[in-house]
N, CA, C and O atoms as a GROMACS GRO file, in nm:
protein
  556
    1UNK      N    1   1.501   0.908  -3.685
    1UNK     CA    2   1.568   0.881  -3.558
    1UNK      C    3   1.538   0.737  -3.518
    1UNK      O    4   1.423   0.694  -3.526
    2UNK      N    5   1.638   0.664  -3.476
    2UNK     CA    6   1.618   0.526  -3.432
    2UNK      C    7   1.599   0.522  -3.282
    2UNK      O    8   1.625   0.620  -3.212
    3UNK      N    9   1.554   0.407  -3.233
    3UNK     CA   10   1.529   0.392  -3.090
    3UNK      C   11   1.658   0.385  -3.010
    3UNK      O   12   1.654   0.382  -2.887
    4UNK      N   13   1.771   0.382  -3.077
    4UNK     CA   14   1.899   0.372  -3.006
    4UNK      C   15   1.974   0.503  -2.996
    4UNK      O   16   2.089   0.502  -2.951
    5UNK      N   17   1.916   0.616  -3.034
    5UNK     CA   18   1.981   0.745  -3.015
    5UNK      C   19   2.000   0.768  -2.866
    5UNK      O   20   1.926   0.715  -2.784
    6UNK      N   21   2.100   0.846  -2.832
    6UNK     CA   22   2.131   0.871  -2.691
    6UNK      C   23   2.058   0.994  -2.639
    6UNK      O   24   2.040   1.091  -2.712
    7UNK      N   25   2.017   0.987  -2.513
    7UNK     CA   26   1.961   1.104  -2.446
    7UNK      C   27   2.073   1.201  -2.416
    7UNK      O   28   2.185   1.160  -2.383
    8UNK      N   29   2.044   1.328  -2.426
    8UNK     CA   30   2.148   1.426  -2.397
    8UNK      C   31   2.170   1.443  -2.248
    8UNK      O   32   2.281   1.478  -2.206
    9UNK      N   33   2.066   1.418  -2.166
    9UNK     CA   34   2.078   1.446  -2.023
    9UNK      C   35   2.134   1.331  -1.942
    9UNK      O   36   2.209   1.355  -1.847
   10UNK      N   37   2.102   1.207  -1.974
   10UNK     CA   38   2.152   1.098  -1.889
   10UNK      C   39   2.230   0.992  -1.968
   10UNK      O   40   2.274   0.893  -1.910
   11UNK      N   41   2.248   1.012  -2.094
   11UNK     CA   42   2.329   0.924  -2.180
   11UNK      C   43   2.280   0.780  -2.185
   11UNK      O   44   2.354   0.691  -2.226
   12UNK      N   45   2.158   0.757  -2.144
   12UNK     CA   46   2.101   0.622  -2.153
   12UNK      C   47   2.041   0.605  -2.292
   12UNK      O   48   1.989   0.700  -2.350
   13UNK      N   49   2.047   0.484  -2.343
   13UNK     CA   50   1.988   0.463  -2.476
   13UNK      C   51   1.837   0.475  -2.472
   13UNK      O   52   1.773   0.437  -2.374
   14UNK      N   53   1.782   0.527  -2.578
   14UNK     CA   54   1.637   0.532  -2.592
   14UNK      C   55   1.590   0.397  -2.642
   14UNK      O   56   1.660   0.330  -2.717
   15UNK      N   57   1.470   0.359  -2.601
   15UNK     CA   58   1.416   0.228  -2.638
   15UNK      C   59   1.276   0.245  -2.693
   15UNK      O   60   1.202   0.335  -2.653
   16UNK      N   61   1.240   0.158  -2.785
   16UNK     CA   62   1.105   0.156  -2.839
   16UNK      C   63   1.012   0.080  -2.747
   16UNK      O   64   1.056   0.012  -2.654
   17UNK      N   65   0.883   0.091  -2.775
   17UNK     CA   66   0.782   0.028  -2.691
   17UNK      C   67   0.797  -0.124  -2.687
   17UNK      O   68   0.779  -0.185  -2.581
   18UNK      N   69   0.830  -0.186  -2.800
   18UNK     CA   70   0.846  -0.332  -2.802
   18UNK      C   71   0.962  -0.377  -2.714
   18UNK      O   72   0.952  -0.476  -2.641
   19UNK      N   73   1.071  -0.303  -2.721
   19UNK     CA   74   1.189  -0.337  -2.641
   19UNK      C   75   1.161  -0.323  -2.491
   19UNK      O   76   1.200  -0.408  -2.412
   20UNK      N   77   1.093  -0.214  -2.453
   20UNK     CA   78   1.061  -0.193  -2.312
   20UNK      C   79   0.962  -0.299  -2.263
   20UNK      O   80   0.978  -0.354  -2.154
   21UNK      N   81   0.862  -0.328  -2.345
   21UNK     CA   82   0.763  -0.429  -2.307
   21UNK      C   83   0.833  -0.564  -2.284
   21UNK      O   84   0.807  -0.630  -2.183
   22UNK      N   85   0.920  -0.603  -2.375
   22UNK     CA   86   0.990  -0.731  -2.361
   22UNK      C   87   1.082  -0.730  -2.239
   22UNK      O   88   1.084  -0.826  -2.163
   23UNK      N   89   1.156  -0.623  -2.222
   23UNK     CA   90   1.250  -0.611  -2.110
   23UNK      C   91   1.180  -0.622  -1.975
   23UNK      O   92   1.234  -0.682  -1.882
   24UNK      N   93   1.060  -0.564  -1.964
   24UNK     CA   94   0.989  -0.559  -1.836
   24UNK      C   95   0.881  -0.666  -1.823
   24UNK      O   96   0.813  -0.673  -1.720
   25UNK      N   97   0.865  -0.748  -1.924
   25UNK     CA   98   0.766  -0.855  -1.917
   25UNK      C   99   0.623  -0.804  -1.922
   25UNK      O  100   0.534  -0.860  -1.857
   26UNK      N  101   0.601  -0.699  -1.997
   26UNK     CA  102   0.468  -0.639  -2.012
   26UNK      C  103   0.424  -0.648  -2.157
   26UNK      O  104   0.502  -0.682  -2.246
   27UNK      N  105   0.299  -0.617  -2.179
   27UNK     CA  106   0.251  -0.605  -2.315
   27UNK      C  107   0.260  -0.458  -2.357
   27UNK      O  108   0.266  -0.368  -2.273
   28UNK      N  109   0.262  -0.436  -2.486
   28UNK     CA  110   0.260  -0.298  -2.535
   28UNK      C  111   0.129  -0.231  -2.495
   28UNK      O  112   0.124  -0.111  -2.472
   29UNK      N  113   0.024  -0.310  -2.488
   29UNK     CA  114  -0.106  -0.258  -2.446
   29UNK      C  115  -0.098  -0.203  -2.303
   29UNK      O  116  -0.155  -0.098  -2.273
   30UNK      N  117  -0.026  -0.274  -2.215
   30UNK     CA  118  -0.010  -0.227  -2.076
   30UNK      C  119   0.065  -0.094  -2.074
   30UNK      O  120   0.027  -0.003  -2.000
   31UNK      N  121   0.169  -0.082  -2.153
   31UNK     CA  122   0.245   0.043  -2.157
   31UNK      C  123   0.158   0.158  -2.209
   31UNK      O  124   0.165   0.269  -2.157
   32UNK      N  125   0.079   0.131  -2.310
   32UNK     CA  126  -0.012   0.235  -2.362
   32UNK      C  127  -0.117   0.272  -2.257
   32UNK      O  128  -0.154   0.389  -2.244
   33UNK      N  129  -0.164   0.173  -2.182
   33UNK     CA  130  -0.260   0.198  -2.074
   33UNK      C  131  -0.197   0.290  -1.969
   33UNK      O  132  -0.260   0.387  -1.926
   34UNK      N  133  -0.074   0.260  -1.927
   34UNK     CA  134  -0.006   0.344  -1.829
   34UNK      C  135   0.012   0.486  -1.881
   34UNK      O  136   0.000   0.583  -1.806
   35UNK      N  137   0.039   0.497  -2.009
   35UNK     CA  138   0.051   0.630  -2.069
   35UNK      C  139  -0.084   0.702  -2.068
   35UNK      O  140  -0.091   0.820  -2.034
   36UNK      N  141  -0.189   0.632  -2.105
   36UNK     CA  142  -0.323   0.691  -2.104
   36UNK      C  143  -0.364   0.739  -1.966
   36UNK      O  144  -0.434   0.840  -1.954
   37UNK      N  145  -0.321   0.670  -1.862
   37UNK     CA  146  -0.355   0.706  -1.724
   37UNK      C  147  -0.262   0.812  -1.667
   37UNK      O  148  -0.280   0.856  -1.554
   38UNK      N  149  -0.163   0.855  -1.746
   38UNK     CA  150  -0.073   0.961  -1.701
   38UNK      C  151   0.039   0.915  -1.609
   38UNK      O  152   0.102   0.996  -1.542
   39UNK      N  153   0.064   0.785  -1.606
   39UNK     CA  154   0.171   0.732  -1.520
   39UNK      C  155   0.307   0.747  -1.584
   39UNK      O  156   0.408   0.764  -1.515
   40UNK      N  157   0.310   0.743  -1.716
   40UNK     CA  158   0.435   0.760  -1.790
   40UNK      C  159   0.409   0.854  -1.907
   40UNK      O  160   0.295   0.874  -1.949
   41UNK      N  161   0.516   0.912  -1.958
   41UNK     CA  162   0.504   1.004  -2.072
   41UNK      C  163   0.625   0.985  -2.163
   41UNK      O  164   0.717   1.066  -2.162
   42UNK      N  165   0.623   0.877  -2.242
   42UNK     CA  166   0.737   0.855  -2.332
   42UNK      C  167   0.746   0.968  -2.435
   42UNK      O  168   0.646   1.032  -2.469
   43UNK      N  169   0.867   0.989  -2.483
   43UNK     CA  170   0.887   1.088  -2.589
   43UNK      C  171   0.822   1.035  -2.716
   43UNK      O  172   0.799   0.915  -2.730
   44UNK      N  173   0.794   1.125  -2.808
   44UNK     CA  174   0.736   1.084  -2.935
   44UNK      C  175   0.826   1.130  -3.049
   44UNK      O  176   0.877   1.243  -3.049
   45UNK      N  177   0.845   1.042  -3.144
   45UNK     CA  178   0.908   1.076  -3.270
   45UNK      C  179   0.805   1.035  -3.374
   45UNK      O  180   0.795   0.918  -3.411
   46UNK      N  181   0.729   1.132  -3.419
   46UNK     CA  182   0.613   1.101  -3.502
   46UNK      C  183   0.512   1.028  -3.417
   46UNK      O  184   0.467   1.080  -3.315
   47UNK      N  185   0.475   0.909  -3.459
   47UNK     CA  186   0.380   0.829  -3.380
   47UNK      C  187   0.450   0.723  -3.296
   47UNK      O  188   0.385   0.644  -3.227
   48UNK      N  189   0.583   0.720  -3.302
   48UNK     CA  190   0.661   0.620  -3.230
   48UNK      C  191   0.689   0.665  -3.088
   48UNK      O  192   0.735   0.777  -3.064
   49UNK      N  193   0.661   0.577  -2.993
   49UNK     CA  194   0.691   0.604  -2.852
   49UNK      C  195   0.836   0.568  -2.826
   49UNK      O  196   0.883   0.460  -2.865
   50UNK      N  197   0.908   0.659  -2.760
   50UNK     CA  198   1.048   0.638  -2.727
   50UNK      C  199   1.064   0.652  -2.576
   50UNK      O  200   1.024   0.752  -2.516
   51UNK      N  201   1.124   0.550  -2.515
   51UNK     CA  202   1.139   0.546  -2.369
   51UNK      C  203   1.284   0.568  -2.330
   51UNK      O  204   1.374   0.501  -2.380
   52UNK      N  205   1.305   0.663  -2.240
   52UNK     CA  206   1.436   0.687  -2.183
   52UNK      C  207   1.446   0.618  -2.047
   52UNK      O  208   1.354   0.550  -2.004
   53UNK      N  209   1.557   0.638  -1.982
   53UNK     CA  210   1.582   0.577  -1.851
   53UNK      C  211   1.474   0.615  -1.749
   53UNK      O  212   1.431   0.530  -1.670
   54UNK      N  213   1.432   0.741  -1.749
   54UNK     CA  214   1.333   0.788  -1.651
   54UNK      C  215   1.200   0.715  -1.670
   54UNK      O  216   1.139   0.671  -1.572
   55UNK      N  217   1.156   0.703  -1.792
   55UNK     CA  218   1.026   0.638  -1.816
   55UNK      C  219   1.031   0.489  -1.785
   55UNK      O  220   0.934   0.433  -1.733
   56UNK      N  221   1.142   0.424  -1.815
   56UNK     CA  222   1.157   0.282  -1.782
   56UNK      C  223   1.152   0.265  -1.631
   56UNK      O  224   1.089   0.172  -1.580
   57UNK      N  225   1.219   0.355  -1.558
   57UNK     CA  226   1.218   0.348  -1.411
   57UNK      C  227   1.076   0.371  -1.358
   57UNK      O  228   1.034   0.305  -1.262
   58UNK      N  229   1.003   0.463  -1.418
   58UNK     CA  230   0.865   0.487  -1.375
   58UNK      C  231   0.777   0.364  -1.399
   58UNK      O  232   0.692   0.330  -1.316
   59UNK      N  233   0.797   0.296  -1.513
   59UNK     CA  234   0.720   0.174  -1.540
   59UNK      C  235   0.753   0.069  -1.434
   59UNK      O  236   0.663  -0.001  -1.388
   60UNK      N  237   0.878   0.058  -1.396
   60UNK     CA  238   0.916  -0.037  -1.292
   60UNK      C  239   0.850  -0.003  -1.159
   60UNK      O  240   0.808  -0.093  -1.086
   61UNK      N  241   0.840   0.125  -1.127
   61UNK     CA  242   0.770   0.167  -1.005
   61UNK      C  243   0.622   0.133  -1.014
   61UNK      O  244   0.562   0.090  -0.915
   62UNK      N  245   0.563   0.152  -1.130
   62UNK     CA  246   0.422   0.117  -1.150
   62UNK      C  247   0.403  -0.033  -1.128
   62UNK      O  248   0.310  -0.075  -1.059
   63UNK      N  249   0.491  -0.113  -1.186
   63UNK     CA  250   0.481  -0.258  -1.170
   63UNK      C  251   0.492  -0.297  -1.022
   63UNK      O  252   0.416  -0.381  -0.974
   64UNK      N  253   0.584  -0.236  -0.953
   64UNK     CA  254   0.601  -0.267  -0.810
   64UNK      C  255   0.476  -0.228  -0.732
   64UNK      O  256   0.429  -0.304  -0.646
   65UNK      N  257   0.423  -0.111  -0.761
   65UNK     CA  258   0.302  -0.067  -0.694
   65UNK      C  259   0.186  -0.162  -0.720
   65UNK      O  260   0.109  -0.192  -0.629
   66UNK      N  261   0.172  -0.208  -0.844
   66UNK     CA  262   0.065  -0.302  -0.877
   66UNK      C  263   0.085  -0.434  -0.803
   66UNK      O  264  -0.011  -0.491  -0.751
   67UNK      N  265   0.209  -0.484  -0.797
   67UNK     CA  266   0.238  -0.608  -0.723
   67UNK      C  267   0.200  -0.595  -0.576
   67UNK      O  268   0.155  -0.691  -0.514
   68UNK      N  269   0.219  -0.476  -0.521
   68UNK     CA  270   0.188  -0.452  -0.380
   68UNK      C  271   0.040  -0.424  -0.357
   68UNK      O  272  -0.002  -0.407  -0.243
   69UNK      N  273  -0.037  -0.420  -0.464
   69UNK     CA  274  -0.181  -0.406  -0.451
   69UNK      C  275  -0.233  -0.264  -0.456
   69UNK      O  276  -0.350  -0.241  -0.423
   70UNK      N  277  -0.150  -0.170  -0.495
   70UNK     CA  278  -0.196  -0.032  -0.503
   70UNK      C  279  -0.272  -0.010  -0.633
   70UNK      O  280  -0.243  -0.072  -0.736
   71UNK      N  281  -0.370   0.078  -0.628
   71UNK     CA  282  -0.450   0.110  -0.746
   71UNK      C  283  -0.369   0.201  -0.839
   71UNK      O  284  -0.270   0.262  -0.798
   72UNK      N  285  -0.412   0.209  -0.963
   72UNK     CA  286  -0.348   0.299  -1.059
   72UNK      C  287  -0.357   0.443  -1.008
   72UNK      O  288  -0.261   0.519  -1.022
   73UNK      N  289  -0.470   0.479  -0.950
   73UNK     CA  290  -0.487   0.614  -0.895
   73UNK      C  291  -0.385   0.643  -0.785
   73UNK      O  292  -0.325   0.750  -0.782
   74UNK      N  293  -0.365   0.547  -0.695
   74UNK     CA  294  -0.268   0.566  -0.586
   74UNK      C  295  -0.126   0.576  -0.642
   74UNK      O  296  -0.047   0.660  -0.597
   75UNK      N  297  -0.094   0.493  -0.738
   75UNK     CA  298   0.040   0.497  -0.797
   75UNK      C  299   0.063   0.631  -0.865
   75UNK      O  300   0.171   0.689  -0.854
   76UNK      N  301  -0.037   0.680  -0.935
   76UNK     CA  302  -0.025   0.811  -1.001
   76UNK      C  303  -0.001   0.920  -0.898
   76UNK      O  304   0.080   1.010  -0.919
   77UNK      N  305  -0.073   0.912  -0.787
   77UNK     CA  306  -0.054   1.011  -0.680
   77UNK      C  307   0.091   1.010  -0.630
   77UNK      O  308   0.151   1.116  -0.613
   78UNK      N  309   0.146   0.892  -0.608
   78UNK     CA  310   0.285   0.881  -0.561
   78UNK      C  311   0.381   0.940  -0.664
   78UNK      O  312   0.471   1.016  -0.629
   79UNK      N  313   0.362   0.905  -0.790
   79UNK     CA  314   0.451   0.952  -0.896
   79UNK      C  315   0.439   1.104  -0.914
   79UNK      O  316   0.540   1.172  -0.934
   80UNK      N  317   0.317   1.156  -0.908
   80UNK     CA  318   0.298   1.301  -0.922
   80UNK      C  319   0.365   1.376  -0.808
   80UNK      O  320   0.426   1.482  -0.830
   81UNK      N  321   0.356   1.324  -0.686
   81UNK     CA  322   0.421   1.389  -0.572
   81UNK      C  323   0.573   1.388  -0.588
   81UNK      O  324   0.640   1.482  -0.547
   82UNK      N  325   0.626   1.281  -0.645
   82UNK     CA  326   0.770   1.270  -0.665
   82UNK      C  327   0.819   1.384  -0.754
   82UNK      O  328   0.925   1.442  -0.729
   83UNK      N  329   0.741   1.416  -0.857
   83UNK     CA  330   0.782   1.523  -0.948
   83UNK      C  331   0.772   1.661  -0.886
   83UNK      O  332   0.849   1.750  -0.921
   84UNK      N  333   0.677   1.682  -0.793
   84UNK     CA  334   0.651   1.813  -0.736
   84UNK      C  335   0.744   1.846  -0.618
   84UNK      O  336   0.786   1.960  -0.603
   85UNK      N  337   0.776   1.748  -0.537
   85UNK     CA  338   0.849   1.769  -0.412
   85UNK      C  339   0.992   1.714  -0.425
   85UNK      O  340   1.013   1.593  -0.418
   86UNK      N  341   1.090   1.803  -0.445
   86UNK     CA  342   1.228   1.755  -0.464
   86UNK      C  343   1.284   1.679  -0.343
   86UNK      O  344   1.372   1.594  -0.359
   87UNK      N  345   1.233   1.707  -0.224
   87UNK     CA  346   1.279   1.636  -0.104
   87UNK      C  347   1.203   1.506  -0.083
   87UNK      O  348   1.245   1.421  -0.004
   88UNK      N  349   1.091   1.489  -0.153
   88UNK     CA  350   1.008   1.368  -0.148
   88UNK      C  351   0.946   1.343  -0.010
   88UNK      O  352   0.909   1.230   0.022
   89UNK      N  353   0.935   1.448   0.071
   89UNK     CA  354   0.882   1.433   0.207
   89UNK      C  355   0.734   1.399   0.204
   89UNK      O  356   0.691   1.302   0.266
   90UNK      N  357   0.656   1.477   0.131
   90UNK     CA  358   0.512   1.451   0.125
   90UNK      C  359   0.484   1.316   0.060
   90UNK      O  360   0.394   1.244   0.101
   91UNK      N  361   0.561   1.284  -0.042
   91UNK     CA  362   0.546   1.154  -0.108
   91UNK      C  363   0.568   1.041  -0.007
   91UNK      O  364   0.490   0.946  -0.003
   92UNK      N  365   0.674   1.050   0.072
   92UNK     CA  366   0.704   0.945   0.169
   92UNK      C  367   0.596   0.937   0.278
   92UNK      O  368   0.562   0.828   0.322
   93UNK      N  369   0.543   1.053   0.320
   93UNK     CA  370   0.436   1.052   0.420
   93UNK      C  371   0.312   0.980   0.368
   93UNK      O  372   0.257   0.892   0.435
   94UNK      N  373   0.270   1.018   0.249
   94UNK     CA  374   0.150   0.956   0.191
   94UNK      C  375   0.173   0.809   0.160
   94UNK      O  376   0.084   0.726   0.178
   95UNK      N  377   0.294   0.778   0.114
   95UNK     CA  378   0.325   0.638   0.084
   95UNK      C  379   0.321   0.555   0.211
   95UNK      O  380   0.266   0.444   0.212
   96UNK      N  381   0.378   0.607   0.320
   96UNK     CA  382   0.377   0.537   0.448
   96UNK      C  383   0.233   0.514   0.495
   96UNK      O  384   0.201   0.406   0.544
   97UNK      N  385   0.149   0.614   0.480
   97UNK     CA  386   0.008   0.600   0.518
   97UNK      C  387  -0.059   0.491   0.435
   97UNK      O  388  -0.130   0.406   0.490
   98UNK      N  389  -0.037   0.491   0.305
   98UNK     CA  390  -0.098   0.390   0.217
   98UNK      C  391  -0.043   0.250   0.247
   98UNK      O  392  -0.118   0.152   0.243
   99UNK      N  393   0.086   0.241   0.276
   99UNK     CA  394   0.146   0.111   0.310
   99UNK      C  395   0.081   0.056   0.437
   99UNK      O  396   0.048  -0.062   0.444
  100UNK      N  397   0.063   0.141   0.536
  100UNK     CA  398  -0.001   0.096   0.661
  100UNK      C  399  -0.144   0.049   0.636
  100UNK      O  400  -0.187  -0.052   0.691
  101UNK      N  401  -0.217   0.123   0.552
  101UNK     CA  402  -0.354   0.083   0.519
  101UNK      C  403  -0.354  -0.051   0.446
  101UNK      O  404  -0.437  -0.138   0.474
  102UNK      N  405  -0.261  -0.067   0.353
  102UNK     CA  406  -0.253  -0.192   0.275
  102UNK      C  407  -0.217  -0.309   0.366
  102UNK      O  408  -0.273  -0.418   0.352
  103UNK      N  409  -0.124  -0.288   0.458
  103UNK     CA  410  -0.086  -0.393   0.553
  103UNK      C  411  -0.205  -0.434   0.639
  103UNK      O  412  -0.227  -0.553   0.661
  104UNK      N  413  -0.280  -0.337   0.688
  104UNK     CA  414  -0.397  -0.369   0.771
  104UNK      C  415  -0.499  -0.450   0.690
  104UNK      O  416  -0.556  -0.547   0.741
  105UNK      N  417  -0.520  -0.411   0.566
  105UNK     CA  418  -0.613  -0.483   0.479
  105UNK      C  419  -0.567  -0.627   0.456
  105UNK      O  420  -0.646  -0.720   0.465
  106UNK      N  421  -0.439  -0.644   0.427
  106UNK     CA  422  -0.385  -0.778   0.403
  106UNK      C  423  -0.388  -0.865   0.528
  106UNK      O  424  -0.414  -0.985   0.520
  107UNK      N  425  -0.362  -0.805   0.644
  107UNK     CA  426  -0.368  -0.880   0.769
  107UNK      C  427  -0.511  -0.927   0.798
  107UNK      O  428  -0.531  -1.037   0.849
  108UNK      N  429  -0.610  -0.843   0.765
  108UNK     CA  430  -0.750  -0.884   0.781
  108UNK      C  431  -0.784  -1.000   0.687
  108UNK      O  432  -0.851  -1.096   0.726
  109UNK      N  433  -0.736  -0.989   0.564
  109UNK     CA  434  -0.759  -1.098   0.468
  109UNK      C  435  -0.695  -1.227   0.513
  109UNK      O  436  -0.754  -1.335   0.502
  110UNK      N  437  -0.571  -1.216   0.566
  110UNK     CA  438  -0.500  -1.335   0.613
  110UNK      C  439  -0.576  -1.400   0.728
  110UNK      O  440  -0.588  -1.523   0.733
  111UNK      N  441  -0.627  -1.320   0.819
  111UNK     CA  442  -0.703  -1.374   0.932
  111UNK      C  443  -0.828  -1.445   0.882
  111UNK      O  444  -0.863  -1.553   0.931
  112UNK      N  445  -0.896  -1.385   0.784
  112UNK     CA  446  -1.016  -1.448   0.727
  112UNK      C  447  -0.980  -1.578   0.655
  112UNK      O  448  -1.053  -1.677   0.666
  113UNK      N  449  -0.869  -1.578   0.584
  113UNK     CA  450  -0.824  -1.701   0.515
  113UNK      C  451  -0.787  -1.810   0.616
  113UNK      O  452  -0.824  -1.926   0.598
  114UNK      N  453  -0.715  -1.773   0.721
  114UNK     CA  454  -0.678  -1.871   0.823
  114UNK      C  455  -0.802  -1.932   0.887
  114UNK      O  456  -0.807  -2.053   0.911
  115UNK      N  457  -0.902  -1.850   0.913
  115UNK     CA  458  -1.027  -1.899   0.971
  115UNK      C  459  -1.097  -1.995   0.874
  115UNK      O  460  -1.147  -2.100   0.915
  116UNK      N  461  -1.100  -1.960   0.748
  116UNK     CA  462  -1.164  -2.045   0.647
  116UNK      C  463  -1.090  -2.177   0.632
  116UNK      O  464  -1.152  -2.283   0.621
  117UNK      N  465  -0.959  -2.172   0.630
  117UNK     CA  466  -0.879  -2.295   0.619
  117UNK      C  467  -0.905  -2.387   0.736
  117UNK      O  468  -0.923  -2.508   0.718
  118UNK      N  469  -0.908  -2.332   0.856
  118UNK     CA  470  -0.934  -2.414   0.975
  118UNK      C  471  -1.074  -2.476   0.969
  118UNK      O  472  -1.091  -2.593   1.005
  119UNK      N  473  -1.171  -2.400   0.926
  119UNK     CA  474  -1.307  -2.452   0.915
  119UNK      C  475  -1.314  -2.565   0.812
  119UNK      O  476  -1.379  -2.667   0.836
  120UNK      N  477  -1.248  -2.547   0.699
  120UNK     CA  478  -1.246  -2.652   0.597
  120UNK      C  479  -1.176  -2.779   0.647
  120UNK      O  480  -1.221  -2.890   0.618
  121UNK      N  481  -1.068  -2.762   0.721
  121UNK     CA  482  -0.999  -2.880   0.776
  121UNK      C  483  -1.089  -2.954   0.876
  121UNK      O  484  -1.094  -3.077   0.876
  122UNK      N  485  -1.159  -2.878   0.958
  122UNK     CA  486  -1.250  -2.938   1.054
  122UNK      C  487  -1.362  -3.014   0.981
  122UNK      O  488  -1.396  -3.126   1.018
  123UNK      N  489  -1.420  -2.952   0.878
  123UNK     CA  490  -1.525  -3.018   0.801
  123UNK      C  491  -1.474  -3.144   0.732
  123UNK      O  492  -1.544  -3.245   0.725
  124UNK      N  493  -1.353  -3.137   0.680
  124UNK     CA  494  -1.293  -3.254   0.616
  124UNK      C  495  -1.279  -3.369   0.716
  124UNK      O  496  -1.316  -3.483   0.688
  125UNK      N  497  -1.226  -3.337   0.834
  125UNK     CA  498  -1.208  -3.440   0.938
  125UNK      C  499  -1.341  -3.500   0.981
  125UNK      O  500  -1.353  -3.622   0.996
  126UNK      N  501  -1.440  -3.413   1.000
  126UNK     CA  502  -1.572  -3.462   1.041
  126UNK      C  503  -1.633  -3.552   0.933
  126UNK      O  504  -1.693  -3.655   0.965
  127UNK      N  505  -1.619  -3.515   0.810
  127UNK     CA  506  -1.676  -3.593   0.700
  127UNK      C  507  -1.605  -3.727   0.686
  127UNK      O  508  -1.670  -3.829   0.664
  128UNK      N  509  -1.474  -3.728   0.698
  128UNK     CA  510  -1.398  -3.853   0.691
  128UNK      C  511  -1.440  -3.945   0.806
  128UNK      O  512  -1.456  -4.065   0.786
  129UNK      N  513  -1.456  -3.889   0.926
  129UNK     CA  514  -1.497  -3.970   1.040
  129UNK      C  515  -1.635  -4.031   1.017
  129UNK      O  516  -1.658  -4.147   1.052
  130UNK      N  517  -1.727  -3.955   0.960
  130UNK     CA  518  -1.861  -4.007   0.930
  130UNK      C  519  -1.856  -4.118   0.825
  130UNK      O  520  -1.927  -4.217   0.835
  131UNK      N  521  -1.771  -4.100   0.725
  131UNK     CA  522  -1.756  -4.204   0.622
  131UNK      C  523  -1.703  -4.333   0.685
  131UNK      O  524  -1.750  -4.442   0.652
  132UNK      N  525  -1.608  -4.320   0.774
  132UNK     CA  526  -1.551  -4.440   0.839
  132UNK      C  527  -1.655  -4.506   0.929
  132UNK      O  528  -1.663  -4.628   0.935
  133UNK      N  529  -1.735  -4.426   0.998
  133UNK     CA  530  -1.842  -4.482   1.082
  133UNK      C  531  -1.946  -4.557   0.997
  133UNK      O  532  -2.004  -4.656   1.042
  134UNK      N  533  -1.968  -4.508   0.877
  134UNK     CA  534  -2.065  -4.569   0.789
  134UNK      C  535  -2.009  -4.692   0.720
  134UNK      O  536  -2.080  -4.762   0.649
  135UNK      N  537  -1.880  -4.716   0.743
  135UNK     CA  538  -1.815  -4.832   0.683
  135UNK      C  539  -1.773  -4.811   0.539
  135UNK      O  540  -1.735  -4.906   0.471
  136UNK      N  541  -1.779  -4.688   0.491
  136UNK     CA  542  -1.741  -4.661   0.352
  136UNK      C  543  -1.593  -4.628   0.340
  136UNK      O  544  -1.540  -4.626   0.229
  137UNK      N  545  -1.526  -4.603   0.449
  137UNK     CA  546  -1.385  -4.568   0.445
  137UNK      C  547  -1.366  -4.427   0.394
  137UNK      O  548  -1.461  -4.362   0.350
  138UNK      N  549  -1.244  -4.380   0.401
  138UNK     CA  550  -1.212  -4.244   0.357
  138UNK      C  551  -1.204  -4.238   0.206
  138UNK      O  552  -1.189  -4.341   0.139
  139UNK      N  553  -1.216  -4.121   0.153
  139UNK     CA  554  -1.212  -4.101   0.008
  139UNK      C  555  -1.068  -4.112  -0.041
  139UNK      O  556  -1.043  -4.098  -0.161
   0.00000   0.00000   0.00000
């Protein structure tokens, strides 16, 4: 069987691990890691991993979750809930809770960064002023 056979349920072409990795800008190692963590479950033909439309979409969700700062454990929780709850109500509730927590964390980090930036600017100005007073001029 080649990686281009058609799925019977959604008529999307099947893809091999190299093709999916290249398409999504990932390494094959990353895809195997996601599989090991239970985030994706590609079909197997012997030892060859075959990805259908569903698995490619799940990898894209994993990538998005990682970009947003969610842990692999949190992403797995979201994906597992998606499979269990056809209405996706519990998934959306938990996701909303996690998004709010993530936003609060990022806002705290931003405040700390803003404070650090202001302190560094103040120190820079003070140091330049001292250099000028000493007659050495600015750097």
